[in-house]
N, CA, C and O atoms as CSV, one atom per row, in Angstrom:
chain,resi,resn,atom,element,x,y,z
A,1,MET,N,N,-43.397,-66.037,-30.001
A,1,MET,CA,C,-42.726,-64.853,-29.476
A,1,MET,C,C,-43.291,-63.621,-30.176
A,1,MET,O,O,-43.652,-63.663,-31.352
A,2,HIS,N,N,-43.357,-62.549,-29.439
A,2,HIS,CA,C,-43.839,-61.321,-30.045
A,2,HIS,C,C,-43.275,-60.097,-29.345
A,2,HIS,O,O,-42.215,-59.610,-29.738
A,3,LYS,N,N,-43.934,-59.593,-28.341
A,3,LYS,CA,C,-43.617,-58.319,-27.699
A,3,LYS,C,C,-42.131,-58.125,-27.395
A,3,LYS,O,O,-41.556,-57.095,-27.748
A,4,SER,N,N,-41.527,-59.075,-26.764
A,4,SER,CA,C,-40.141,-58.883,-26.330
A,4,SER,C,C,-39.166,-59.793,-27.065
A,4,SER,O,O,-38.223,-60.309,-26.465
A,5,ASP,N,N,-39.390,-59.991,-28.360
A,5,ASP,CA,C,-38.501,-60.850,-29.152
A,5,ASP,C,C,-37.041,-60.416,-29.019
A,5,ASP,O,O,-36.155,-61.251,-28.840
A,6,GLU,N,N,-36.799,-59.126,-29.106
A,6,GLU,CA,C,-35.421,-58.633,-29.020
A,6,GLU,C,C,-34.804,-58.935,-27.658
A,6,GLU,O,O,-33.627,-59.283,-27.569
A,7,ASP,N,N,-35.597,-58.803,-26.601
A,7,ASP,CA,C,-35.103,-59.124,-25.256
A,7,ASP,C,C,-34.760,-60.609,-25.129
A,7,ASP,O,O,-33.745,-60.972,-24.535
A,8,ILE,N,N,-35.601,-61.447,-25.684
A,8,ILE,CA,C,-35.371,-62.889,-25.616
A,8,ILE,C,C,-34.114,-63.257,-26.395
A,8,ILE,O,O,-33.295,-64.046,-25.925
A,9,ILE,N,N,-33.965,-62.687,-27.580
A,9,ILE,CA,C,-32.774,-62.956,-28.394
A,9,ILE,C,C,-31.525,-62.472,-27.681
A,9,ILE,O,O,-30.501,-63.156,-27.677
A,10,GLU,N,N,-31.606,-61.297,-27.079
A,10,GLU,CA,C,-30.454,-60.767,-26.341
A,10,GLU,C,C,-30.081,-61.678,-25.169
A,10,GLU,O,O,-28.899,-61.924,-24.926
A,11,LEU,N,N,-31.072,-62.169,-24.453
A,11,LEU,CA,C,-30.811,-63.091,-23.342
A,11,LEU,C,C,-30.196,-64.400,-23.835
A,11,LEU,O,O,-29.271,-64.929,-23.218
A,12,ALA,N,N,-30.709,-64.913,-24.939
A,12,ALA,CA,C,-30.165,-66.155,-25.503
A,12,ALA,C,C,-28.716,-65.956,-25.930
A,12,ALA,O,O,-27.881,-66.837,-25.718
A,13,GLN,N,N,-28.411,-64.812,-26.526
A,13,GLN,CA,C,-27.035,-64.533,-26.942
A,13,GLN,C,C,-26.107,-64.392,-25.735
A,13,GLN,O,O,-24.974,-64.872,-25.759
A,14,LYS,N,N,-26.589,-63.736,-24.686
A,14,LYS,CA,C,-25.772,-63.609,-23.471
A,14,LYS,C,C,-25.512,-64.974,-22.846
A,14,LYS,O,O,-24.395,-65.268,-22.421
A,15,LEU,N,N,-26.543,-65.797,-22.793
A,15,LEU,CA,C,-26.390,-67.142,-22.256
A,15,LEU,C,C,-25.380,-67.927,-23.093
A,15,LEU,O,O,-24.504,-68.602,-22.552
A,16,ASN,N,N,-25.510,-67.831,-24.399
A,16,ASN,CA,C,-24.593,-68.538,-25.290
A,16,ASN,C,C,-23.151,-68.064,-25.086
A,16,ASN,O,O,-22.226,-68.875,-25.070
A,17,ASN,N,N,-22.966,-66.773,-24.933
A,17,ASN,CA,C,-21.617,-66.243,-24.693
A,17,ASN,C,C,-21.030,-66.741,-23.381
A,17,ASN,O,O,-19.823,-66.963,-23.284
A,18,LYS,N,N,-21.872,-66.917,-22.376
A,18,LYS,CA,C,-21.401,-67.415,-21.079
A,18,LYS,C,C,-21.072,-68.914,-21.126
A,18,LYS,O,O,-20.150,-69.370,-20.450
A,19,LEU,N,N,-21.819,-69.669,-21.918
A,19,LEU,CA,C,-21.672,-71.122,-21.931
A,19,LEU,C,C,-20.652,-71.634,-22.942
A,19,LEU,O,O,-20.122,-72.733,-22.782
A,20,LYS,N,N,-20.373,-70.851,-23.978
A,20,LYS,CA,C,-19.435,-71.363,-24.983
A,20,LYS,C,C,-18.028,-71.444,-24.402
A,20,LYS,O,O,-17.619,-70.624,-23.580
A,21,ILE,N,N,-17.317,-72.444,-24.852
A,21,ILE,CA,C,-15.957,-72.673,-24.371
A,21,ILE,C,C,-15.018,-71.849,-25.246
A,21,ILE,O,O,-14.891,-72.101,-26.444
A,22,ASP,N,N,-14.368,-70.872,-24.644
A,22,ASP,CA,C,-13.460,-70.028,-25.414
A,22,ASP,C,C,-12.078,-70.668,-25.519
A,22,ASP,O,O,-11.808,-71.699,-24.903
A,23,HIS,N,N,-11.225,-70.048,-26.298
A,23,HIS,CA,C,-9.896,-70.627,-26.537
A,23,HIS,C,C,-9.049,-70.713,-25.273
A,23,HIS,O,O,-8.156,-71.555,-25.186
A,24,ILE,N,N,-9.313,-69.866,-24.309
A,24,ILE,CA,C,-8.539,-69.866,-23.061
A,24,ILE,C,C,-8.856,-71.122,-22.236
A,24,ILE,O,O,-7.957,-71.731,-21.657
A,25,ASP,N,N,-10.128,-71.500,-22.187
A,25,ASP,CA,C,-10.567,-72.641,-21.371
A,25,ASP,C,C,-10.721,-73.937,-22.165
A,25,ASP,O,O,-11.121,-74.956,-21.601
A,26,TRP,N,N,-10.411,-73.917,-23.458
A,26,TRP,CA,C,-10.673,-75.066,-24.317
A,26,TRP,C,C,-10.078,-76.368,-23.774
A,26,TRP,O,O,-10.788,-77.362,-23.629
A,27,HIS,N,N,-8.791,-76.361,-23.479
A,27,HIS,CA,C,-8.149,-77.616,-23.051
A,27,HIS,C,C,-8.635,-78.075,-21.673
A,27,HIS,O,O,-8.614,-79.267,-21.369
A,28,LYS,N,N,-9.065,-77.136,-20.855
A,28,LYS,CA,C,-9.563,-77.497,-19.526
A,28,LYS,C,C,-10.982,-78.081,-19.591
A,28,LYS,O,O,-11.317,-78.978,-18.817
A,29,LEU,N,N,-11.813,-77.576,-20.510
A,29,LEU,CA,C,-13.230,-77.937,-20.517
A,29,LEU,C,C,-13.679,-78.800,-21.688
A,29,LEU,O,O,-14.808,-79.289,-21.684
A,30,LYS,N,N,-12.829,-79.000,-22.690
A,30,LYS,CA,C,-13.264,-79.695,-23.905
A,30,LYS,C,C,-13.711,-81.131,-23.678
A,30,LYS,O,O,-14.478,-81.670,-24.475
A,31,SER,N,N,-13.250,-81.749,-22.619
A,31,SER,CA,C,-13.649,-83.140,-22.371
A,31,SER,C,C,-14.752,-83.265,-21.320
A,31,SER,O,O,-15.174,-84.377,-21.001
A,32,LYS,N,N,-15.211,-82.164,-20.790
A,32,LYS,CA,C,-16.267,-82.181,-19.762
A,32,LYS,C,C,-17.636,-82.218,-20.449
A,32,LYS,O,O,-18.040,-81.269,-21.122
A,33,LYS,N,N,-18.338,-83.343,-20.260
A,33,LYS,CA,C,-19.579,-83.534,-21.004
A,33,LYS,C,C,-20.657,-82.504,-20.662
A,33,LYS,O,O,-21.442,-82.134,-21.535
A,34,ILE,N,N,-20.713,-82.042,-19.436
A,34,ILE,CA,C,-21.719,-81.033,-19.076
A,34,ILE,C,C,-21.428,-79.721,-19.803
A,34,ILE,O,O,-22.340,-79.092,-20.339
A,35,ASN,N,N,-20.172,-79.314,-19.822
A,35,ASN,CA,C,-19.801,-78.074,-20.505
A,35,ASN,C,C,-20.057,-78.166,-22.012
A,35,ASN,O,O,-20.595,-77.240,-22.620
A,36,ARG,N,N,-19.664,-79.296,-22.600
A,36,ARG,CA,C,-19.865,-79.450,-24.040
A,36,ARG,C,C,-21.354,-79.500,-24.370
A,36,ARG,O,O,-21.796,-78.913,-25.357
A,37,SER,N,N,-22.121,-80.197,-23.545
A,37,SER,CA,C,-23.541,-80.331,-23.794
A,37,SER,C,C,-24.279,-78.990,-23.646
A,37,SER,O,O,-25.096,-78.633,-24.495
A,38,THR,N,N,-23.992,-78.263,-22.581
A,38,THR,CA,C,-24.694,-76.982,-22.396
A,38,THR,C,C,-24.325,-75.981,-23.485
A,38,THR,O,O,-25.154,-75.173,-23.904
A,39,GLU,N,N,-23.080,-76.041,-23.938
A,39,GLU,CA,C,-22.661,-75.171,-25.041
A,39,GLU,C,C,-23.487,-75.468,-26.299
A,39,GLU,O,O,-23.928,-74.552,-26.993
A,40,LEU,N,N,-23.685,-76.741,-26.576
A,40,LEU,CA,C,-24.440,-77.140,-27.761
A,40,LEU,C,C,-25.933,-76.826,-27.634
A,40,LEU,O,O,-26.564,-76.413,-28.606
A,41,ILE,N,N,-26.490,-77.017,-26.452
A,41,ILE,CA,C,-27.903,-76.695,-26.235
A,41,ILE,C,C,-28.141,-75.200,-26.411
A,41,ILE,O,O,-29.132,-74.792,-27.016
A,42,SER,N,N,-27.243,-74.396,-25.891
A,42,SER,CA,C,-27.349,-72.949,-26.044
A,42,SER,C,C,-27.247,-72.545,-27.512
A,42,SER,O,O,-27.982,-71.671,-27.972
A,43,ALA,N,N,-26.344,-73.176,-28.241
A,43,ALA,CA,C,-26.214,-72.890,-29.671
A,43,ALA,C,C,-27.496,-73.267,-30.411
A,43,ALA,O,O,-27.922,-72.556,-31.321
A,44,ALA,N,N,-28.108,-74.382,-30.022
A,44,ALA,CA,C,-29.372,-74.798,-30.640
A,44,ALA,C,C,-30.468,-73.775,-30.380
A,44,ALA,O,O,-31.243,-73.444,-31.277
A,45,LEU,N,N,-30.529,-73.282,-29.163
A,45,LEU,CA,C,-31.517,-72.265,-28.815
A,45,LEU,C,C,-31.335,-71.016,-29.677
A,45,LEU,O,O,-32.310,-70.457,-30.181
A,46,CYS,N,N,-30.100,-70.587,-29.844
A,46,CYS,CA,C,-29.824,-69.414,-30.684
A,46,CYS,C,C,-30.204,-69.671,-32.135
A,46,CYS,O,O,-30.737,-68.787,-32.806
A,47,GLN,N,N,-29.931,-70.880,-32.622
A,47,GLN,CA,C,-30.300,-71.214,-34.003
A,47,GLN,C,C,-31.818,-71.090,-34.194
A,47,GLN,O,O,-32.282,-70.605,-35.226
A,48,LEU,N,N,-32.567,-71.525,-33.208
A,48,LEU,CA,C,-34.028,-71.444,-33.317
A,48,LEU,C,C,-34.538,-70.010,-33.191
A,48,LEU,O,O,-35.357,-69.561,-33.992
A,49,LEU,N,N,-34.052,-69.304,-32.187
A,49,LEU,CA,C,-34.575,-67.969,-31.915
A,49,LEU,C,C,-34.131,-66.914,-32.936
A,49,LEU,O,O,-34.919,-66.054,-33.329
A,50,ILE,N,N,-32.893,-66.986,-33.351
A,50,ILE,CA,C,-32.338,-65.940,-34.215
A,50,ILE,C,C,-32.492,-66.298,-35.691
A,50,ILE,O,O,-32.955,-65.479,-36.485
A,51,SER,N,N,-32.111,-67.503,-36.054
A,51,SER,CA,C,-32.086,-67.889,-37.470
A,51,SER,C,C,-33.296,-68.710,-37.900
A,51,SER,O,O,-33.515,-68.917,-39.094
A,52,HIS,N,N,-34.077,-69.176,-36.937
A,52,HIS,CA,C,-35.214,-70.067,-37.225
A,52,HIS,C,C,-34.736,-71.298,-38.001
A,52,HIS,O,O,-35.415,-71.795,-38.898
A,53,ASN,N,N,-33.561,-71.764,-37.629
A,53,ASN,CA,C,-32.908,-72.862,-38.330
A,53,ASN,C,C,-33.116,-74.159,-37.541
A,53,ASN,O,O,-32.305,-74.521,-36.689
A,54,GLU,N,N,-34.199,-74.835,-37.840
A,54,GLU,CA,C,-34.551,-76.062,-37.123
A,54,GLU,C,C,-33.549,-77.182,-37.389
A,54,GLU,O,O,-33.214,-77.944,-36.481
A,55,LYS,N,N,-33.075,-77.285,-38.618
A,55,LYS,CA,C,-32.161,-78.365,-39.000
A,55,LYS,C,C,-30.871,-78.313,-38.176
A,55,LYS,O,O,-30.453,-79.328,-37.619
A,56,ASP,N,N,-30.246,-77.150,-38.095
A,56,ASP,CA,C,-29.012,-77.028,-37.316
A,56,ASP,C,C,-29.281,-77.169,-35.820
A,56,ASP,O,O,-28.467,-77.738,-35.093
A,57,ALA,N,N,-30.415,-76.656,-35.363
A,57,ALA,CA,C,-30.766,-76.782,-33.948
A,57,ALA,C,C,-30.867,-78.256,-33.562
A,57,ALA,O,O,-30.392,-78.658,-32.499
A,58,ILE,N,N,-31.480,-79.051,-34.418
A,58,ILE,CA,C,-31.602,-80.490,-34.153
A,58,ILE,C,C,-30.222,-81.141,-34.102
A,58,ILE,O,O,-29.968,-81.982,-33.240
A,59,LYS,N,N,-29.339,-80.764,-35.008
A,59,LYS,CA,C,-27.978,-81.327,-35.021
A,59,LYS,C,C,-27.255,-81.001,-33.713
A,59,LYS,O,O,-26.607,-81.867,-33.125
A,60,TYR,N,N,-27.368,-79.754,-33.264
A,60,TYR,CA,C,-26.728,-79.365,-31.998
A,60,TYR,C,C,-27.306,-80.157,-30.830
A,60,TYR,O,O,-26.566,-80.620,-29.962
A,61,LEU,N,N,-28.619,-80.311,-30.810
A,61,LEU,CA,C,-29.256,-81.049,-29.719
A,61,LEU,C,C,-28.868,-82.529,-29.737
A,61,LEU,O,O,-28.645,-83.131,-28.687
A,62,GLU,N,N,-28.788,-83.108,-30.935
A,62,GLU,CA,C,-28.381,-84.513,-31.039
A,62,GLU,C,C,-26.945,-84.708,-30.556
A,62,GLU,O,O,-26.649,-85.690,-29.876
A,63,GLU,N,N,-26.062,-83.791,-30.899
A,63,GLU,CA,C,-24.676,-83.871,-30.427
A,63,GLU,C,C,-24.611,-83.706,-28.913
A,63,GLU,O,O,-23.821,-84.368,-28.241
A,64,SER,N,N,-25.449,-82.820,-28.385
A,64,SER,CA,C,-25.503,-82.612,-26.944
A,64,SER,C,C,-25.897,-83.897,-26.223
A,64,SER,O,O,-25.308,-84.246,-25.200
A,65,ILE,N,N,-26.880,-84.589,-26.750
A,65,ILE,CA,C,-27.328,-85.851,-26.160
A,65,ILE,C,C,-26.201,-86.884,-26.201
A,65,ILE,O,O,-26.015,-87.643,-25.249
A,66,LYS,N,N,-25.455,-86.912,-27.298
A,66,LYS,CA,C,-24.328,-87.846,-27.403
A,66,LYS,C,C,-23.281,-87.559,-26.324
A,66,LYS,O,O,-22.705,-88.489,-25.759
A,67,TRP,N,N,-23.035,-86.284,-26.037
A,67,TRP,CA,C,-22.090,-85.946,-24.961
A,67,TRP,C,C,-22.628,-86.422,-23.617
A,67,TRP,O,O,-21.890,-87.001,-22.820
A,68,LEU,N,N,-23.902,-86.183,-23.368
A,68,LEU,CA,C,-24.490,-86.577,-22.085
A,68,LEU,C,C,-24.510,-88.089,-21.897
A,68,LEU,O,O,-24.330,-88.578,-20.782
A,69,LYS,N,N,-24.724,-88.820,-22.965
A,69,LYS,CA,C,-24.751,-90.282,-22.885
A,69,LYS,C,C,-23.354,-90.892,-22.868
A,69,LYS,O,O,-23.206,-92.096,-22.655
A,70,GLY,N,N,-22.340,-90.082,-23.088
A,70,GLY,CA,C,-20.979,-90.602,-23.103
A,70,GLY,C,C,-20.562,-91.195,-24.440
A,70,GLY,O,O,-19.513,-91.832,-24.538
A,71,ILE,N,N,-21.373,-90.992,-25.468
A,71,ILE,CA,C,-21.046,-91.478,-26.809
A,71,ILE,C,C,-19.910,-90.635,-27.395
A,71,ILE,O,O,-18.951,-91.165,-27.956
A,72,ASN,N,N,-20.038,-89.322,-27.253
A,72,ASN,CA,C,-18.963,-88.422,-27.683
A,72,ASN,C,C,-17.966,-88.286,-26.541
A,72,ASN,O,O,-18.350,-88.027,-25.400
A,73,VAL,N,N,-16.718,-88.455,-26.844
A,73,VAL,CA,C,-15.657,-88.236,-25.864
A,73,VAL,C,C,-14.528,-87.489,-26.543
A,73,VAL,O,O,-14.306,-87.625,-27.746
A,74,ASP,N,N,-13.833,-86.714,-25.768
A,74,ASP,CA,C,-12.712,-85.960,-26.303
A,74,ASP,C,C,-11.501,-86.869,-26.421
A,74,ASP,O,O,-11.184,-87.636,-25.512
A,75,LYS,N,N,-10.849,-86.767,-27.534
A,75,LYS,CA,C,-9.608,-87.518,-27.736
A,75,LYS,C,C,-8.440,-86.544,-27.631
A,75,LYS,O,O,-8.529,-85.426,-28.140
A,76,PRO,N,N,-7.350,-86.941,-26.984
A,76,PRO,CA,C,-6.212,-86.030,-26.842
A,76,PRO,C,C,-5.611,-85.675,-28.197
A,76,PRO,O,O,-5.715,-86.429,-29.164
A,77,CYS,N,N,-4.990,-84.524,-28.237
A,77,CYS,CA,C,-4.299,-84.093,-29.452
A,77,CYS,C,C,-3.200,-85.106,-29.763
A,77,CYS,O,O,-2.506,-85.553,-28.849
A,78,PRO,N,N,-3.027,-85.476,-31.028
A,78,PRO,CA,C,-2.020,-86.487,-31.366
A,78,PRO,C,C,-0.611,-86.090,-30.923
A,78,PRO,O,O,0.177,-86.962,-30.557
A,79,THR,N,N,-0.282,-84.828,-30.944
A,79,THR,CA,C,1.069,-84.407,-30.588
A,79,THR,C,C,1.308,-84.462,-29.089
A,79,THR,O,O,2.458,-84.561,-28.659
A,80,LYS,N,N,0.252,-84.401,-28.277
A,80,LYS,CA,C,0.417,-84.414,-26.824
A,80,LYS,C,C,0.739,-85.793,-26.279
A,80,LYS,O,O,1.536,-85.924,-25.350
A,81,HIS,N,N,0.130,-86.819,-26.844
A,81,HIS,CA,C,0.279,-88.155,-26.298
A,81,HIS,C,C,0.853,-89.130,-27.333
A,81,HIS,O,O,0.557,-90.325,-27.312
A,82,SER,N,N,1.650,-88.612,-28.205
A,82,SER,CA,C,2.239,-89.450,-29.243
A,82,SER,C,C,3.400,-90.267,-28.696
A,82,SER,O,O,4.198,-89.783,-27.893
A,83,SER,N,N,3.478,-91.500,-29.141
A,83,SER,CA,C,4.592,-92.332,-28.720
A,83,SER,C,C,5.809,-92.118,-29.632
A,83,SER,O,O,6.881,-92.674,-29.393
A,84,PHE,N,N,5.627,-91.316,-30.665
A,84,PHE,CA,C,6.715,-91.042,-31.608
A,84,PHE,C,C,7.789,-90.199,-30.930
A,84,PHE,O,O,7.492,-89.179,-30.306
A,85,GLN,N,N,8.996,-90.621,-31.055
A,85,GLN,CA,C,10.115,-89.852,-30.498
A,85,GLN,C,C,11.116,-89.646,-31.611
A,85,GLN,O,O,11.898,-90.535,-31.948
A,86,GLY,N,N,11.072,-88.465,-32.168
A,86,GLY,CA,C,11.890,-88.190,-33.333
A,86,GLY,C,C,13.219,-87.588,-33.086
A,86,GLY,O,O,13.965,-87.328,-34.030
């Protein structure tokens, strides 16, 4: 990267902001593997472009692959599906 590094970083940040799951949509999207995976891939891209952090980028990409393969799955909050009746 050279001439338009700032433009590329700005685009990556905008993409990341669009793909990240915010607190409003968390419960609706947290178990959707495509949403979780794209969020992680975007974060990896930002780690590479902005921080030049290969180690964290690899971790994000590996987690993304686990979501796509179905290895990572969302587990319900313990208080939502608890059999405890106090």
